[in-house]
Short mmCIF file of the C-alpha atoms (twelve columns), coordinates in Angstrom:
data_MODEL
# 
_entry.id   MODEL 
# 
loop_
_atom_site.group_PDB 
_atom_site.id 
_atom_site.type_symbol 
_atom_site.label_atom_id 
_atom_site.label_alt_id 
_atom_site.label_comp_id 
_atom_site.label_asym_id 
_atom_site.label_seq_id 
_atom_site.Cartn_x 
_atom_site.Cartn_y 
_atom_site.Cartn_z 
_atom_site.pdbx_PDB_model_num 
ATOM 1   C CA . UNK A 1   17.912 146.609 152.539 1 
ATOM 2   C CA . UNK A 2   15.849 144.470 154.902 1 
ATOM 3   C CA . UNK A 3   17.480 143.362 158.119 1 
ATOM 4   C CA . UNK A 4   16.255 139.846 157.366 1 
ATOM 5   C CA . UNK A 5   18.657 139.692 154.407 1 
ATOM 6   C CA . UNK A 6   21.632 139.554 156.774 1 
ATOM 7   C CA . UNK A 7   20.265 136.285 158.206 1 
ATOM 8   C CA . UNK A 8   19.414 134.717 154.859 1 
ATOM 9   C CA . UNK A 9   21.766 132.290 153.076 1 
ATOM 10  C CA . UNK A 10  22.418 133.961 149.688 1 
ATOM 11  C CA . UNK A 11  21.735 131.767 146.652 1 
ATOM 12  C CA . UNK A 12  24.448 131.848 144.033 1 
ATOM 13  C CA . UNK A 13  23.427 131.853 140.389 1 
ATOM 14  C CA . UNK A 14  25.317 129.372 138.156 1 
ATOM 15  C CA . UNK A 15  26.853 132.394 136.390 1 
ATOM 16  C CA . UNK A 16  26.385 136.049 137.246 1 
ATOM 17  C CA . UNK A 17  27.513 139.632 136.733 1 
ATOM 18  C CA . UNK A 18  29.131 141.802 139.378 1 
ATOM 19  C CA . UNK A 19  31.174 144.989 139.702 1 
ATOM 20  C CA . UNK A 20  34.502 145.232 141.468 1 
ATOM 21  C CA . UNK A 21  35.262 148.016 143.921 1 
ATOM 22  C CA . UNK A 22  36.455 150.316 141.123 1 
ATOM 23  C CA . UNK A 23  33.407 149.609 138.958 1 
ATOM 24  C CA . UNK A 24  35.019 147.046 136.657 1 
ATOM 25  C CA . UNK A 25  32.210 144.821 135.285 1 
ATOM 26  C CA . UNK A 26  33.016 141.148 135.739 1 
ATOM 27  C CA . UNK A 27  31.480 137.789 135.021 1 
ATOM 28  C CA . UNK A 28  31.756 135.100 137.697 1 
ATOM 29  C CA . UNK A 29  31.217 131.366 137.227 1 
ATOM 30  C CA . UNK A 30  32.558 127.979 138.316 1 
ATOM 31  C CA . UNK A 31  35.718 126.807 136.611 1 
ATOM 32  C CA . UNK A 32  35.112 124.324 133.755 1 
ATOM 33  C CA . UNK A 33  37.093 121.524 132.200 1 
ATOM 34  C CA . UNK A 34  37.578 123.597 129.023 1 
ATOM 35  C CA . UNK A 35  39.272 126.446 130.918 1 
ATOM 36  C CA . UNK A 36  42.723 124.892 130.582 1 
ATOM 37  C CA . UNK A 37  43.950 127.382 127.980 1 
ATOM 38  C CA . UNK A 38  42.819 130.292 130.143 1 
ATOM 39  C CA . UNK A 39  44.618 128.842 133.160 1 
ATOM 40  C CA . UNK A 40  47.873 128.470 131.250 1 
ATOM 41  C CA . UNK A 41  47.639 131.991 129.814 1 
ATOM 42  C CA . UNK A 42  46.936 133.405 133.270 1 
ATOM 43  C CA . UNK A 43  49.836 131.469 134.767 1 
ATOM 44  C CA . UNK A 44  52.187 132.932 132.132 1 
ATOM 45  C CA . UNK A 45  51.217 136.424 133.329 1 
ATOM 46  C CA . UNK A 46  52.013 135.704 136.966 1 
ATOM 47  C CA . UNK A 47  55.270 136.930 138.459 1 
ATOM 48  C CA . UNK A 48  57.717 134.495 140.045 1 
ATOM 49  C CA . UNK A 49  56.661 135.769 143.475 1 
ATOM 50  C CA . UNK A 50  52.966 135.240 142.734 1 
ATOM 51  C CA . UNK A 51  53.658 131.719 141.499 1 
ATOM 52  C CA . UNK A 52  55.614 130.869 144.620 1 
ATOM 53  C CA . UNK A 53  52.866 132.234 146.841 1 
ATOM 54  C CA . UNK A 54  50.189 130.265 144.977 1 
ATOM 55  C CA . UNK A 55  52.024 126.949 144.607 1 
ATOM 56  C CA . UNK A 56  54.308 127.270 147.675 1 
ATOM 57  C CA . UNK A 57  57.254 126.437 145.420 1 
ATOM 58  C CA . UNK A 58  59.144 127.795 142.422 1 
ATOM 59  C CA . UNK A 59  56.985 126.599 139.525 1 
ATOM 60  C CA . UNK A 60  57.967 127.667 136.011 1 
ATOM 61  C CA . UNK A 61  55.281 125.879 133.996 1 
ATOM 62  C CA . UNK A 62  51.661 124.885 134.397 1 
ATOM 63  C CA . UNK A 63  51.645 121.352 133.035 1 
ATOM 64  C CA . UNK A 64  48.704 119.497 131.505 1 
ATOM 65  C CA . UNK A 65  48.624 117.307 134.618 1 
ATOM 66  C CA . UNK A 66  48.363 120.358 136.862 1 
ATOM 67  C CA . UNK A 67  45.593 121.830 134.690 1 
ATOM 68  C CA . UNK A 68  43.676 118.564 134.812 1 
ATOM 69  C CA . UNK A 69  43.919 118.550 138.599 1 
ATOM 70  C CA . UNK A 70  42.750 122.176 138.829 1 
ATOM 71  C CA . UNK A 71  39.739 121.538 136.589 1 
ATOM 72  C CA . UNK A 72  38.738 118.138 138.015 1 
ATOM 73  C CA . UNK A 73  35.796 119.576 139.913 1 
ATOM 74  C CA . UNK A 74  32.395 118.462 141.129 1 
ATOM 75  C CA . UNK A 75  31.558 121.704 143.006 1 
ATOM 76  C CA . UNK A 76  31.052 119.598 146.131 1 
ATOM 77  C CA . UNK A 77  34.311 117.985 147.268 1 
ATOM 78  C CA . UNK A 78  36.384 120.060 144.841 1 
ATOM 79  C CA . UNK A 79  35.126 123.456 143.746 1 
ATOM 80  C CA . UNK A 80  36.483 126.550 142.033 1 
ATOM 81  C CA . UNK A 81  35.131 129.931 140.936 1 
ATOM 82  C CA . UNK A 82  36.686 132.133 138.288 1 
ATOM 83  C CA . UNK A 83  36.272 135.816 137.458 1 
ATOM 84  C CA . UNK A 84  36.626 137.551 134.067 1 
ATOM 85  C CA . UNK A 85  36.556 141.165 132.894 1 
ATOM 86  C CA . UNK A 86  33.439 141.582 130.756 1 
ATOM 87  C CA . UNK A 87  35.028 144.489 128.884 1 
ATOM 88  C CA . UNK A 88  38.151 142.491 128.020 1 
ATOM 89  C CA . UNK A 89  36.960 139.049 126.913 1 
ATOM 90  C CA . UNK A 90  40.293 138.182 125.283 1 
ATOM 91  C CA . UNK A 91  42.084 138.292 128.635 1 
ATOM 92  C CA . UNK A 92  42.587 134.890 130.307 1 
ATOM 93  C CA . UNK A 93  40.730 136.049 133.394 1 
ATOM 94  C CA . UNK A 94  41.184 137.889 136.657 1 
ATOM 95  C CA . UNK A 95  41.770 135.009 139.034 1 
ATOM 96  C CA . UNK A 96  40.231 132.032 140.754 1 
ATOM 97  C CA . UNK A 97  39.372 130.660 144.190 1 
ATOM 98  C CA . UNK A 98  39.432 126.925 144.855 1 
ATOM 99  C CA . UNK A 99  38.857 124.444 147.667 1 
ATOM 100 C CA . UNK A 100 39.336 120.709 148.113 1 
ATOM 101 C CA . UNK A 101 37.740 118.736 150.918 1 
ATOM 102 C CA . UNK A 102 40.258 117.208 153.307 1 
ATOM 103 C CA . UNK A 103 40.395 113.421 153.283 1 
ATOM 104 C CA . UNK A 104 39.048 112.021 156.516 1 
ATOM 105 C CA . UNK A 105 37.383 115.280 157.541 1 
ATOM 106 C CA . UNK A 106 34.124 115.907 155.695 1 
ATOM 107 C CA . UNK A 107 33.598 119.247 157.422 1 
ATOM 108 C CA . UNK A 108 36.920 120.849 156.391 1 
ATOM 109 C CA . UNK A 109 38.653 121.834 153.159 1 
ATOM 110 C CA . UNK A 110 41.915 123.371 151.974 1 
ATOM 111 C CA . UNK A 111 41.303 126.673 150.166 1 
ATOM 112 C CA . UNK A 112 43.428 128.923 147.955 1 
ATOM 113 C CA . UNK A 113 42.894 132.175 146.023 1 
ATOM 114 C CA . UNK A 114 44.913 133.756 143.250 1 
ATOM 115 C CA . UNK A 115 44.371 137.121 141.538 1 
ATOM 116 C CA . UNK A 116 46.511 138.394 138.669 1 
ATOM 117 C CA . UNK A 117 48.593 141.424 139.596 1 
ATOM 118 C CA . UNK A 118 46.720 144.061 137.510 1 
ATOM 119 C CA . UNK A 119 43.518 143.263 139.401 1 
ATOM 120 C CA . UNK A 120 44.836 142.967 142.928 1 
ATOM 121 C CA . UNK A 121 43.377 145.349 145.491 1 
ATOM 122 C CA . UNK A 122 40.137 145.801 143.550 1 
ATOM 123 C CA . UNK A 123 37.933 143.295 145.382 1 
ATOM 124 C CA . UNK A 124 38.128 140.357 142.979 1 
ATOM 125 C CA . UNK A 125 39.765 138.047 145.504 1 
ATOM 126 C CA . UNK A 126 37.187 138.820 148.166 1 
ATOM 127 C CA . UNK A 127 34.362 138.296 145.660 1 
ATOM 128 C CA . UNK A 128 35.576 134.827 144.630 1 
ATOM 129 C CA . UNK A 129 36.379 133.980 148.246 1 
ATOM 130 C CA . UNK A 130 32.769 134.728 149.191 1 
ATOM 131 C CA . UNK A 131 31.534 132.452 146.389 1 
ATOM 132 C CA . UNK A 132 33.778 129.726 147.733 1 
ATOM 133 C CA . UNK A 133 32.292 130.070 151.222 1 
ATOM 134 C CA . UNK A 134 28.710 129.759 149.986 1 
ATOM 135 C CA . UNK A 135 29.561 126.748 147.813 1 
ATOM 136 C CA . UNK A 136 31.399 125.032 150.652 1 
ATOM 137 C CA . UNK A 137 28.606 125.610 153.159 1 
ATOM 138 C CA . UNK A 138 26.082 124.054 150.793 1 
ATOM 139 C CA . UNK A 139 28.398 121.025 150.531 1 
ATOM 140 C CA . UNK A 140 28.552 120.600 154.315 1 
ATOM 141 C CA . UNK A 141 32.016 122.119 154.796 1 
ATOM 142 C CA . UNK A 142 32.337 124.276 157.888 1 
ATOM 143 C CA . UNK A 143 36.027 125.238 158.093 1 
ATOM 144 C CA . UNK A 144 38.641 126.321 155.556 1 
ATOM 145 C CA . UNK A 145 42.388 125.876 155.936 1 
ATOM 146 C CA . UNK A 146 44.885 128.048 154.046 1 
ATOM 147 C CA . UNK A 147 48.585 127.343 153.496 1 
ATOM 148 C CA . UNK A 148 50.177 130.744 152.911 1 
ATOM 149 C CA . UNK A 149 53.814 131.764 152.478 1 
ATOM 150 C CA . UNK A 150 54.865 133.616 155.619 1 
ATOM 151 C CA . UNK A 151 55.779 136.752 153.636 1 
ATOM 152 C CA . UNK A 152 52.247 137.136 152.246 1 
ATOM 153 C CA . UNK A 153 51.360 139.602 154.990 1 
ATOM 154 C CA . UNK A 154 48.368 141.117 153.193 1 
ATOM 155 C CA . UNK A 155 46.466 137.870 152.759 1 
ATOM 156 C CA . UNK A 156 47.329 136.679 156.264 1 
ATOM 157 C CA . UNK A 157 45.998 139.965 157.664 1 
ATOM 158 C CA . UNK A 158 42.771 139.604 155.680 1 
ATOM 159 C CA . UNK A 159 42.107 136.087 156.963 1 
ATOM 160 C CA . UNK A 160 42.776 137.197 160.545 1 
ATOM 161 C CA . UNK A 161 40.480 140.201 160.085 1 
ATOM 162 C CA . UNK A 162 37.717 137.740 159.228 1 
ATOM 163 C CA . UNK A 163 38.346 135.854 162.468 1 
ATOM 164 C CA . UNK A 164 40.912 133.398 161.118 1 
ATOM 165 C CA . UNK A 165 43.273 131.552 163.415 1 
ATOM 166 C CA . UNK A 166 46.968 130.764 163.113 1 
ATOM 167 C CA . UNK A 167 47.444 126.978 163.180 1 
ATOM 168 C CA . UNK A 168 51.214 126.672 162.779 1 
ATOM 169 C CA . UNK A 169 54.239 127.280 160.564 1 
ATOM 170 C CA . UNK A 170 56.570 124.984 158.650 1 
ATOM 171 C CA . UNK A 171 59.325 125.959 156.193 1 
ATOM 172 C CA . UNK A 172 58.102 129.556 155.863 1 
ATOM 173 C CA . UNK A 173 54.507 128.490 155.204 1 
ATOM 174 C CA . UNK A 174 51.786 129.557 157.655 1 
ATOM 175 C CA . UNK A 175 48.681 127.446 158.102 1 
ATOM 176 C CA . UNK A 176 45.538 129.407 158.923 1 
ATOM 177 C CA . UNK A 177 41.962 128.356 159.509 1 
ATOM 178 C CA . UNK A 178 38.653 130.189 159.177 1 
ATOM 179 C CA . UNK A 179 35.036 129.226 159.725 1 
ATOM 180 C CA . UNK A 180 32.966 128.961 156.569 1 
ATOM 181 C CA . UNK A 181 30.443 131.803 156.428 1 
ATOM 182 C CA . UNK A 182 26.974 131.284 154.997 1 
ATOM 183 C CA . UNK A 183 25.185 134.439 156.187 1 
ATOM 184 C CA . UNK A 184 26.325 138.069 156.259 1 
ATOM 185 C CA . UNK A 185 25.598 138.544 159.972 1 
ATOM 186 C CA . UNK A 186 28.165 135.830 160.842 1 
ATOM 187 C CA . UNK A 187 31.087 137.858 159.476 1 
ATOM 188 C CA . UNK A 188 32.980 139.928 162.091 1 
ATOM 189 C CA . UNK A 189 32.359 143.605 161.273 1 
ATOM 190 C CA . UNK A 190 34.943 145.310 163.460 1 
ATOM 191 C CA . UNK A 191 37.325 145.790 160.521 1 
ATOM 192 C CA . UNK A 192 36.891 147.186 157.018 1 
ATOM 193 C CA . UNK A 193 37.770 143.738 155.628 1 
ATOM 194 C CA . UNK A 194 34.979 142.100 157.612 1 
ATOM 195 C CA . UNK A 195 32.435 144.745 156.706 1 
ATOM 196 C CA . UNK A 196 33.318 144.474 153.025 1 
ATOM 197 C CA . UNK A 197 33.106 140.674 153.057 1 
ATOM 198 C CA . UNK A 198 29.687 140.841 154.682 1 
ATOM 199 C CA . UNK A 199 28.516 143.363 152.085 1 
ATOM 200 C CA . UNK A 200 29.624 141.094 149.242 1 
ATOM 201 C CA . UNK A 201 27.745 138.141 150.742 1 
ATOM 202 C CA . UNK A 202 24.615 140.315 150.794 1 
ATOM 203 C CA . UNK A 203 25.046 141.401 147.192 1 
ATOM 204 C CA . UNK A 204 25.696 137.890 145.892 1 
ATOM 205 C CA . UNK A 205 22.104 136.918 146.596 1 
ATOM 206 C CA . UNK A 206 20.929 139.671 144.250 1 
ATOM 207 C CA . UNK A 207 23.579 139.513 141.545 1 
ATOM 208 C CA . UNK A 208 22.009 139.382 138.047 1 
ATOM 209 C CA . UNK A 209 22.524 136.386 135.781 1 
ATOM 210 C CA . UNK A 210 25.230 136.720 133.140 1 
# 
């Protein structure tokens, strides 16, 4: 692989194929307005802990209003990428990553990632996170902020391994920030998390169309 590739901004296809760390073939694309049924089915499969970590509250139902908000996207100020198992098309999906630009700060956005339990630890979250970074950079966003429950040690550690900073804590929710990466060489490579994230950014530029 040419050294120049690490300095190139990868171009994301509108929809593409990829393989997770364990070889699972997936299809990755932006979330669409007609994905509401998939979102509700995926929500029903989430544990109470996962729901609390995603919504920062005890949420028992994904309402039509919440679905509309999640799918009201322009891929500029509000963007989201979803991931599906190509071998199991009847499943609702694997997860999604989403950002929303912060009012009054055109260069920053709030970001969140959710992966269903059966697929956690297989690289899906990092894959969608990388897509989110490339989309945000193209939209002029340069910093992500994450509100994370304080007990979500794994995700907090991952953000810090990428160079993220702790911004504060309120009611057992940590606020973290991270620069938006657009090129593989920008990602800190002193940890396995950083090296893996950089590798995914490289591969995204060559991912085949779905």
